[in-house]
C-alpha positions in Angstrom: 12.8 100.5 -86.2 12.3 103.7 -84.1 8.9 104.8 -82.9 9.0 108.2 -85.3 9.7 105.6 -88.1 6.6 103.5 -87.7 4.2 105.4 -89.5 2.3 103.7 -91.1 0.4 100.2 -91.1 3.5 98.8 -93.9 6.2 99.6 -91.2 4.0 97.5 -88.9 3.7 95.0 -91.4 7.4 94.4 -92.0 8.4 94.6 -87.7 5.8 91.7 -87.5 7.5 89.9 -90.4 11.1 90.8 -88.7 9.7 90.1 -85.4 10.6 92.6 -84.2 8.9 93.0 -80.4 10.4 96.1 -79.2 9.4 97.8 -82.4 5.5 96.9 -81.5 6.1 98.2 -78.3 7.4 101.2 -78.8 4.8 101.7 -81.6 2.0 101.0 -79.1 3.2 104.8 -78.3 2.6 106.4 -81.7 0.7 109.3 -82.4 -0.9 107.3 -85.4 -3.8 106.2 -84.0 -4.2 103.2 -87.3 -0.3 102.1 -85.9 -1.3 102.2 -82.0 -4.1 100.0 -83.0 -2.8 97.3 -84.9 0.9 97.4 -83.0 -1.4 96.8 -79.8 -3.0 94.2 -81.8 -0.5 92.4 -83.2 1.4 92.0 -79.9 -1.4 89.8 -78.9 0.8 87.1 -81.7 3.5 87.5 -79.7 5.0 84.5 -77.0 4.3 87.2 -74.6 7.7 87.9 -72.7 7.4 90.5 -69.9 8.4 93.5 -72.0 5.0 92.8 -74.6 3.1 92.0 -70.9 3.8 95.4 -69.0 3.3 97.5 -72.8 0.0 95.3 -73.2 -0.9 96.3 -69.3 0.4 100.5 -70.1 -2.0 99.9 -72.7 -5.2 98.5 -71.0 -4.8 100.9 -67.8 -4.3 104.4 -70.9 -7.0 106.1 -70.0 -6.0 109.4 -71.5 -5.8 107.9 -75.0 -9.3 109.5 -76.6 -9.8 106.3 -78.4 -10.8 103.8 -76.7 -9.6 101.0 -79.7 -6.3 100.7 -78.3 -7.4 99.3 -75.0 -10.0 97.0 -76.4 -7.2 95.7 -78.7 -5.1 95.4 -75.5 -7.9 93.4 -74.0 -8.2 91.4 -76.8 -4.3 90.9 -76.5 -4.0 89.7 -73.2 -6.5 87.3 -73.7 -5.3 85.5 -76.2 -1.7 85.3 -74.1 -4.2 84.0 -71.4 -1.9 86.5 -69.1 -3.1 86.0 -65.3 -1.5 89.2 -64.4 -4.0 90.6 -66.4 -7.1 89.2 -64.4 -7.7 92.1 -61.7 -7.3 95.1 -64.0 -9.7 93.7 -66.5 -11.6 93.1 -63.5 -11.6 96.2 -63.1 -11.9 98.0 -66.1 -15.0 95.5 -66.9 -17.0 96.8 -63.7 -16.0 101.1 -64.6 -17.8 99.7 -67.7 -21.6 99.0 -66.8 -22.6 101.8 -68.8 -21.3 100.7 -72.0 -19.5 104.4 -72.6 -16.2 102.8 -74.2 -17.8 99.4 -75.4 -15.2 98.2 -73.5 -17.2 94.9 -71.8 -17.3 92.4 -74.7 -13.3 92.3 -75.4 -12.6 92.7 -71.4 -15.5 90.2 -71.1 -14.2 87.6 -73.8 -10.1 88.3 -72.5 -11.6 86.9 -68.6 -13.0 83.9 -70.4 -9.9 82.9 -72.6 -7.8 83.5 -69.4 -9.8 81.6 -66.9 -9.0 80.3 -63.6 -9.9 81.2 -59.9 -9.3 84.5 -60.0 -11.5 85.3 -63.3 -14.2 83.2 -62.1 -14.2 84.8 -58.9 -14.4 87.8 -60.1 -17.2 87.5 -62.3 -18.6 85.8 -59.6 -18.2 89.0 -57.7 -20.6 91.1 -60.2 -23.8 89.0 -59.9 -24.8 91.5 -56.8 -24.7 94.4 -59.8 -26.6 93.3 -62.6 -29.1 94.9 -61.7 -27.4 98.3 -62.3 -26.0 97.7 -65.4 -26.9 98.8 -68.7 -26.6 98.1 -72.1 -25.7 94.0 -72.7 -22.9 94.8 -69.9 -25.7 92.2 -68.0 -25.6 90.0 -70.9 -22.1 90.1 -71.4 -21.3 88.9 -67.5 -23.9 86.5 -68.1 -22.7 84.8 -70.9 -19.7 84.4 -69.8 -20.5 82.6 -66.4 -22.1 80.2 -68.9 -18.9 79.6 -70.4 -17.0 78.7 -67.8 -19.6 77.3 -65.8 -18.2 77.8 -62.3 -21.1 76.0 -59.7 -19.9 79.5 -57.0 -21.7 81.5 -59.4 -25.1 79.0 -58.4 -26.4 80.9 -55.2 -25.6 84.9 -56.3 -27.4 83.9 -59.7 -30.6 82.8 -57.6 -30.3 86.0 -55.4 -30.6 87.7 -59.0 -32.6 85.9 -60.3 -35.3 87.4 -58.4 -34.8 90.4 -58.6 -34.9 90.3 -62.0 -38.0 89.2 -62.1 -40.5 88.8 -64.4 -38.8 91.0 -67.3 -35.0 90.4 -67.5 -35.2 87.1 -65.6 -34.7 85.0 -68.9 -31.2 85.7 -69.5 -30.4 84.0 -65.9 -32.1 81.5 -66.1 -30.4 80.7 -69.2 -27.4 80.9 -67.3 -28.3 78.8 -64.8 -29.4 76.2 -67.6 -25.7 76.1 -69.1 -23.8 76.1 -65.3 -26.4 72.6 -65.1 -26.1 72.6 -61.0 -29.2 70.8 -59.4 -29.3 73.3 -56.8 -31.5 75.7 -59.3 -34.0 73.1 -60.1 -36.7 74.4 -57.7 -36.3 77.7 -58.8 -36.4 76.4 -62.5 -39.8 74.1 -62.0 -41.3 77.3 -60.2 -41.0 79.9 -63.4 -41.8 76.4 -65.7 -44.9 76.1 -63.6 -46.0 79.9 -63.5 -44.3 81.7 -65.5 -45.0 85.1 -66.1 -47.7 86.8 -69.3 -45.5 88.1 -72.2 -42.3 86.8 -71.6 -40.4 83.7 -72.5 -39.9 82.7 -69.0 -41.5 79.1 -68.9 -39.4 78.2 -72.4 -36.4 79.5 -71.0 -36.6 77.6 -67.6 -37.8 74.2 -69.2 -34.8 74.7 -71.5 -32.9 74.3 -68.5 -34.1 72.1 -66.8 -33.9 69.9 -70.0 -30.4 70.6 -70.2 -29.4 68.9 -66.7 -27.5 65.9 -67.0 -29.9 62.7 -66.5 -28.4 61.6 -63.5 -29.7 64.2 -61.6 -33.3 64.0 -62.3 -35.7 63.4 -60.8 -34.9 66.9 -59.1 -35.3 66.6 -55.1 -37.5 68.9 -54.9 -40.1 66.9 -52.9 -43.3 68.6 -53.5 -45.3 69.1 -55.2 -43.1 66.8 -57.0 -41.7 67.6 -60.4 -43.6 66.0 -62.5 -46.5 67.9 -61.0 -44.6 71.4 -61.7 -44.2 70.1 -65.2 -48.5 69.2 -65.6 -48.7 73.1 -66.9 -45.5 73.4 -69.7 -46.5 70.1 -70.9 -49.6 71.9 -72.2 -48.2 75.3 -72.9 -49.4 76.5 -76.6 -45.9 77.0 -77.4 -44.7 73.9 -79.6 -41.5 73.3 -77.9 -41.8 74.3 -74.5 -44.6 71.3 -74.9 -42.0 69.0 -76.4 -39.4 69.8 -73.7 -41.4 69.4 -70.9 -43.1 65.9 -72.0 -39.4 64.8 -72.6 -38.3 65.6 -68.8 -42.3 63.8 -68.1 -41.1 61.2 -70.1 -37.9 60.0 -67.9 -39.5 58.8 -64.7 -42.2 56.0 -64.4 -44.3 59.0 -63.0 -44.2 61.1 -66.0 -45.1 58.7 -68.4 -48.3 57.5 -66.3 -49.0 61.3 -66.3 -49.0 61.3 -70.2 -50.8 58.4 -70.6 -53.4 59.8 -68.4 -53.0 63.3 -70.9 -54.7 60.6 -73.9 -56.9 58.7 -71.6 -58.7 61.9 -69.9 -58.6 63.2 -73.8 -60.4 60.4 -74.8 -63.0 60.9 -72.4 -64.2 64.2 -72.9 -62.9 67.5 -74.4 -61.1 68.2 -70.6 -59.8 71.4 -70.7 -56.5 70.0 -68.7 -56.1 67.9 -71.7 -56.2 70.4 -75.1 -55.3 69.1 -78.5 -51.9 70.4 -78.2 -50.7 68.9 -74.7 -52.2 65.6 -76.3 -49.9 65.9 -80.3 -47.0 66.4 -77.4 -47.6 63.6 -75.7 -47.8 61.6 -78.6 -44.7 63.1 -80.3 -43.3 62.2 -76.5 -44.1 58.6 -76.9 -43.0 58.3 -80.6 -39.8 60.0 -79.7 -38.6 57.3 -76.8 -41.1 54.6 -77.4 -38.7 52.0 -75.5 -39.2 54.2 -72.6 -43.3 54.0 -72.6 -43.0 50.1 -73.4 -44.8 47.7 -70.9 -46.0 43.7 -70.8 -49.6 44.7 -71.3 -50.3 47.5 -73.5 -53.0 46.8 -75.2 -54.9 49.8 -73.4 -51.3 51.9 -74.6 -52.6 50.9 -78.2 -56.2 51.5 -78.4 -55.8 55.0 -76.8 -53.6 55.9 -80.0 -55.7 54.5 -82.1 -58.5 55.9 -80.8 -57.1 59.1 -80.8 -56.2 58.3 -84.5 -59.4 58.2 -85.5 -61.6 60.1 -83.3 -59.4 63.0 -82.2 -60.7 66.4 -84.1 -57.6 68.4 -84.7 -55.4 66.7 -87.3 -52.2 67.4 -85.5 -53.4 65.3 -83.0 -54.6 62.7 -85.7 -51.2 63.1 -87.0 -49.1 62.7 -83.5 -51.2 59.8 -82.9 -50.5 57.8 -86.1 -46.7 57.8 -85.7 -46.5 57.1 -82.3 -49.2 54.4 -82.8 -46.3 53.6 -85.7 -43.5 53.5 -83.6 -45.3 51.8 -80.7 -47.5 49.2 -82.2 -45.3 48.2 -84.8 -46.8 45.7 -87.3 -49.8 45.8 -84.9 -50.2 49.2 -86.0 -51.0 48.6 -89.7 -54.7 47.6 -89.4 -55.6 51.5 -88.2 -53.2 52.8 -89.9 -53.9 51.8 -93.7 -58.2 53.0 -92.6 -56.4 56.0 -91.8 -55.3 57.0 -95.5 -58.7 57.9 -96.0 -57.7 60.5 -93.8 -58.1 63.8 -96.2 -55.8 66.0 -94.6 -53.3 63.2 -92.6 -53.6 60.5 -95.6 -50.1 61.2 -97.2 -47.7 61.6 -93.7 -50.2 58.1 -92.6 -48.8 56.8 -95.7 -45.2 57.1 -95.3 -45.5 55.7 -91.8 -47.0 52.8 -93.4 -44.1 52.3 -96.0 -42.1 51.7 -92.7 -43.9 49.2 -91.1 -42.0 45.9 -91.3 -44.0 42.9 -92.7 -45.8 42.1 -95.8 -48.6 44.1 -96.6 -50.5 42.0 -98.9 -54.4 43.6 -98.9 -52.5 46.8 -100.2 -53.5 45.9 -103.9 -57.0 45.4 -102.7 -57.2 48.9 -101.3 -55.8 50.7 -104.6 -58.1 49.1 -107.0 -61.0 48.5 -105.2 -63.7 50.5 -107.0 -66.1 51.4 -104.4 -63.2 53.1 -101.8 -62.7 56.6 -100.8 -60.4 58.0 -103.1 -58.0 59.0 -100.6 -57.5 55.8 -99.0 -56.9 54.4 -102.5 -54.5 57.5 -103.4 -52.6 56.2 -100.2 -52.5 52.7 -100.7 -51.1 53.4 -103.8 -48.6 56.0 -102.4 -47.4 52.8 -100.0 -46.8 50.6 -103.1 -43.9 52.9 -104.6 -42.6 54.0 -101.3 -42.3 50.2 -100.2 -40.9 49.0 -103.3 -43.3 46.3 -104.4 -42.8 45.7 -107.3 -45.5 42.5 -107.8 -48.0 45.9 -107.4 -46.9 47.3 -110.6 -49.4 45.5 -113.1 -52.3 46.8 -110.8 -51.1 50.4 -110.9 -51.1 50.0 -114.9 -54.5 48.9 -114.4 -55.6 51.9 -112.4 -53.4 53.9 -114.3 -55.3 53.4 -117.7 -58.3 53.3 -116.1 -60.4 56.5 -116.5 -63.0 55.6 -114.5 -60.9 56.0 -111.8 -60.5 58.9 -109.6 -57.8 61.7 -111.0 -56.1 61.7 -107.5 -56.0 57.9 -107.1 -54.4 57.9 -110.9 -52.0 60.7 -110.0 -50.7 58.1 -107.4 -50.6 55.4 -109.4 -48.6 57.2 -111.4 -45.8 58.5 -109.0 -45.6 54.5 -107.6 -45.2 53.3 -111.0 -42.5 56.0 -111.5 -41.4 55.2 -107.9 -40.9 51.3 -109.2 -39.2 52.5 -112.2 -41.6 50.0 -113.9 -40.1 50.0 -117.6 -43.6 48.5 -119.5 -45.3 51.8 -117.9 -43.0 54.2 -120.2 -45.9 53.6 -122.9 -49.3 54.8 -121.4 -47.6 57.4 -119.2 -46.0 59.0 -122.5 -49.5 58.8 -124.0 -51.1 60.1 -120.3 -49.0 63.4 -120.5 -49.3 64.5 -124.3 -53.1 64.1 -124.0 -54.3 67.6 -124.1 -58.0 66.3 -122.5 -56.9 64.5 -119.7 -56.3 67.2 -116.2 -53.4 68.8 -116.1 -52.4 67.7 -112.7 -52.7 63.7 -113.7 -50.3 65.3 -116.8 -47.8 66.4 -114.5 -47.9 63.0 -112.4 -47.3 61.3 -115.5 -44.6 63.4 -117.1 -42.8 63.1 -113.3 -42.9 59.7 -113.7 -41.5 59.1 -117.1 -38.5 61.5 -115.7 -38.0 58.8 -113.1 -38.3 55.7 -115.3 -36.0 57.6 -117.7 -36.9 55.1 -120.9 -35.0 56.8 -123.8 -37.9 56.5 -126.0 -39.9 59.1 -124.2 -38.0 62.0 -124.3 -39.7 63.4 -127.2 -43.0 63.6 -125.2 -40.9 65.1 -122.1 -39.7 67.3 -124.2 -43.0 68.7 -125.8 -44.2 68.8 -121.9 -41.4 71.2 -121.4 -43.0 73.3 -123.9 -46.7 73.1 -122.2 -48.7 75.9 -121.8 -50.0 74.1 -118.0 -47.6 75.6 -115.5 -47.7 72.2 -113.7 -47.1 70.1 -116.3 -44.2 72.5 -118.1 -42.4 72.7 -114.4 -42.5 69.0 -113.9 -41.2 68.1 -117.6 -38.2 70.5 -116.6 -37.4 68.8 -113.8 -37.7 64.9 -115.4 -35.6 66.1 -118.1 -32.8 66.0 -115.8 -32.7 62.1 -116.2 -32.3 62.2 -119.7 -28.4 63.0 -120.5 -28.2 64.0 -123.8 -28.0 66.5 -125.7 -31.2 67.1 -127.0 -32.3 67.9 -123.1 -29.5 69.8 -122.2 -30.1 72.1 -125.2 -33.9 72.3 -124.0 -33.1 72.8 -120.1 -30.2 75.6 -121.2 -33.0 77.4 -123.5 -34.6 77.7 -119.6 -32.0 79.1 -118.1 -32.8 82.9 -119.2 -34.0 86.8 -117.6 -37.2 86.3 -119.3 -37.7 82.8 -117.8 -39.9 83.0 -114.8 -37.9 82.6 -111.9 -38.9 79.4 -110.2 -39.1 77.2 -114.1 -35.2 78.4 -114.3 -34.1 77.2 -110.8 -35.6 74.0 -111.7 -33.8 73.7 -115.2 -30.6 74.4 -113.7 -30.6 72.0 -110.3 -31.7 69.5 -113.6 -28.2 70.6 -115.3 -27.0 70.3 -111.7 -28.5 66.4 -112.1 -27.4 65.8 -115.2 -23.5 66.4 -114.4 -20.5 66.0 -116.8 -22.7 66.4 -120.4 -24.1 69.4 -119.3 -20.8 71.5 -118.3 -21.2 73.5 -122.0 -24.0 74.6 -121.4 -23.3 75.8 -117.5 -20.0 77.7 -119.4 -22.2 79.4 -122.1 -25.1 80.5 -119.2 -22.3 82.6 -117.9 -22.1 85.0 -120.7 -25.0 87.0 -119.8 -24.8 86.5 -115.6 -25.7 89.4 -114.7 -27.9 89.4 -116.3 -29.8 86.5 -115.1 -32.8 87.2 -112.3 -32.4 87.0 -108.4 -30.3 84.2 -107.0 -30.4 82.3 -110.3 -26.7 83.4 -111.2 -25.7 82.5 -107.9 -27.4 78.8 -108.4 -25.0 79.0 -112.0 -22.0 79.4 -110.0 -22.6 76.9 -107.5 -23.0 74.7 -110.0 -20.1 75.4 -111.7 -18.4 75.2 -108.5 -19.3 71.6 -108.4 -17.7 70.4 -111.4 -14.0 69.8 -111.0 -13.0 70.5 -115.0 -10.5 73.5 -115.2 -13.1 74.8 -118.1 -15.5 75.5 -115.1 -12.1 77.0 -113.3 -11.7 79.4 -115.7 -15.6 80.5 -116.1 -15.2 81.4 -112.3 -11.8 83.0 -113.2 -12.9 84.9 -115.5 -16.5 86.4 -113.3 -14.3 86.7 -110.4 -12.5 89.7 -110.2 -15.0 91.4 -112.2 -14.7 95.3 -110.4 -17.0 96.1 -107.7 -20.7 97.3 -109.0 -21.3 100.9 -109.0 -23.9 101.1 -106.4 -25.8 103.9 -107.9 -26.6 101.8 -110.1 -28.4 98.9 -108.6 -32.0 100.2 -107.9 -34.2 98.4 -109.7 -36.4 100.0 -112.3 -40.5 99.8 -112.6 -41.5 97.1 -114.7 -37.7 95.3 -115.1 -39.5 92.3 -113.1 -36.7 92.1 -110.8 -35.8 93.6 -107.2 -32.4 94.6 -108.0 -29.3 94.2 -110.3 -26.8 92.8 -108.6 -23.3 91.5 -109.0 -24.3 88.3 -106.2 -22.9 85.5 -109.0 -19.5 87.4 -109.3 -19.3 87.9 -105.2 -20.4 83.7 -105.4 -17.6 83.5 -108.2 -15.2 85.2 -105.8 -16.2 83.0 -103.1 -16.2 80.0 -104.5 -12.7 80.4 -106.6 -10.2 79.5 -103.6 -11.9 76.7 -102.7 -10.2 75.3 -106.1 -6.9 76.6 -104.5 -4.0 74.7 -105.6 -0.7 75.7 -107.4 -2.0 76.0 -110.6 -4.7 78.0 -109.7 -2.1 81.1 -108.2 -3.0 83.3 -111.0 -6.7 83.1 -110.1 -6.5 83.6 -106.1 -3.9 86.3 -106.7 -6.3 88.1 -109.0 -8.6 88.4 -106.7 -6.5 90.4 -104.3 -6.2 93.6 -107.2 -7.3 96.7 -105.3 -10.5 97.1 -107.6 -11.7 94.0 -107.0 -15.1 93.8 -104.3 -13.4 93.8 -101.0 -15.2 90.5 -99.8 -13.3 88.0 -102.1 -9.9 89.3 -100.1 -10.0 87.5 -97.4 -11.1 83.9 -99.2 -8.6 84.7 -101.5 -6.0 85.1 -98.8 -7.1 81.5 -97.2 -6.7 80.3 -101.2 -2.6 81.4 -101.3 -2.1 80.1 -97.4 -3.2 77.2 -98.3 -1.3 76.6 -102.1 1.4 77.4 -99.4 4.7 78.5 -101.5 6.7 81.5 -101.0 5.4 83.3 -104.4 1.9 83.0 -102.7 2.4 84.3 -99.2 4.5 87.0 -100.7 1.1 88.1 -103.0 -0.4 88.1 -99.1 2.1 90.2 -98.0 1.8 92.6 -100.5 -1.3 93.1 -99.9 -1.4 93.6 -96.3 1.9 96.3 -97.1 -1.2 98.2 -99.4 -3.4 98.0 -96.8 -4.7 101.5 -94.6 -6.0 99.0 -91.9 -5.8 95.7 -90.9 -8.8 93.7 -90.4 -8.6 90.5 -88.1 -8.4 88.1 -90.9 -5.2 90.0 -92.1 -3.4 89.7 -88.9 -3.8 86.2 -88.9 -2.6 85.6 -92.4 0.5 87.3 -91.0 0.4 84.9 -88.0 0.3 82.2 -90.4 2.9 82.8 -93.2 5.1 83.9 -89.5 4.6 80.5 -88.8 5.7 79.4 -92.0 8.5 80.8 -92.2 10.0 80.3 -88.3 9.5 84.1 -87.3 8.5 84.4 -83.8 7.8 87.5 -81.7 9.7 87.6 -78.9 12.2 84.6 -77.0 
């Protein structure tokens, strides 16, 4: 085909599928910009013959083209082909693109990284001295390329550039040094971690870079001050991530661990400004994360320190962190202080979860939650632990607490939760009576309904259904969730009735999750809900599509097929009107169906996937539909993708990739 004949993208598609390398090379000189662009892009899928390489290099060097897109495509194609001959030209182009006018820096850097090799590395390292004069994203792209290639020879010029960049623009240089991971940068990073510039994230970047160093290169060769001393400041940094990473670095060495224990020791004695609460919490978190590193033969003092902060620290985050550290560091020895801490109103639930994970028996649990004069928070926590640990022997005592009207509501609610967790069938009737008693506190009734759902006794279903219509929000919400444990038609119908445009969004989401939990028996209701999917509020339509997508049945596929090919919406009609009770009228469900349907790609689903490629369908569905057809893999499926590409006026990246896949399947090569 002569160059003059390549007048459209369709001509290029035919050339690609015919393996016409010479035609594509000629098309790079076409008068039509889309033809020039896509011909250059398609050559990146060739075998890299000399003719192709010369054509691409010519396109790359062509400065008279008023549109830089061809040069960008040439750079990408040369990168895909890994043409080492292109490196000098790419480096020249990168150096010239510092003003970022033509946006050439991105594809050029990507090409250099893809090609790699000593010459590309030397060229990128040589640009380190020009980083300060770069504009826009040019500097970041060069640094990102060095971070990917990780050349050791870049460390020294980057350290020089680092001091020129301080303080405002040093962070990306620090990130690059961290990615390279060379210990020669450690001293500079330690100093930055110790004395950060106000108003920047430089300290965090420096600590992250230090943390990325291999363990074999730690401790650092920075003799004085020692690395541990320079990490004291970031360990007490108010930023939680900075403190966590600095603590992890300190945990690597004996001196660092001694400092962390000293932080706990000094904070226990007085309010030392060098040991603020967030530093103490970070030290406890470090101990909890790596307890084996902190293990010593004589650990009584350490356990005592953790116990002190658990009981005496003023800040709840410190007490919570101390509880976690004590649980993993002391093991069974932590039971006593943790059980006492169940009464802490701020951290009681977190402590209960920790106690539940302790090894060995805890015979005092029953006494704790049945003691009438005990603190309510401690009794509630002990009941919670009984459920979490699966203490079946405690069930009768829990039931006794549940039915005790003189017990605090909080304790009875925890007893209900524990009975539900234990699936204690004998508690079903008392729980149902409690849930139906409107004289009882609403929160207690809500916990009772949730327990009924976990037990799942069939004769309690009428109570749960009645609670699903309760005017009390918490009771209603817990009841709807509990219905998901009853896979029977009555529950399914009630849940379906809760998924409407007029239902509160949170309650409708809860109902939909319950229908998903029920599984196959709920499929007819899910299918019926699709009839009014566009009217559902906010993200509920998408959730409905996700629920259908989880069903492998043909009926679910048919429902997705009905929704997916719907024409694109009229964007002028999407704005919400006052009083509609929703953010906007969208076609999110239709789009979600378009994306979900191709995942079910088999030969039987050829027609639905093909329908998604129709010109009037949502354009976002075209790529997944093409991927589905490629997955089906028959010649007919491929022909539909080709027809779609032939009708295009521009080729997206995914279309080029689809053409490559079809060409490979048919044995078509672009070149020898």
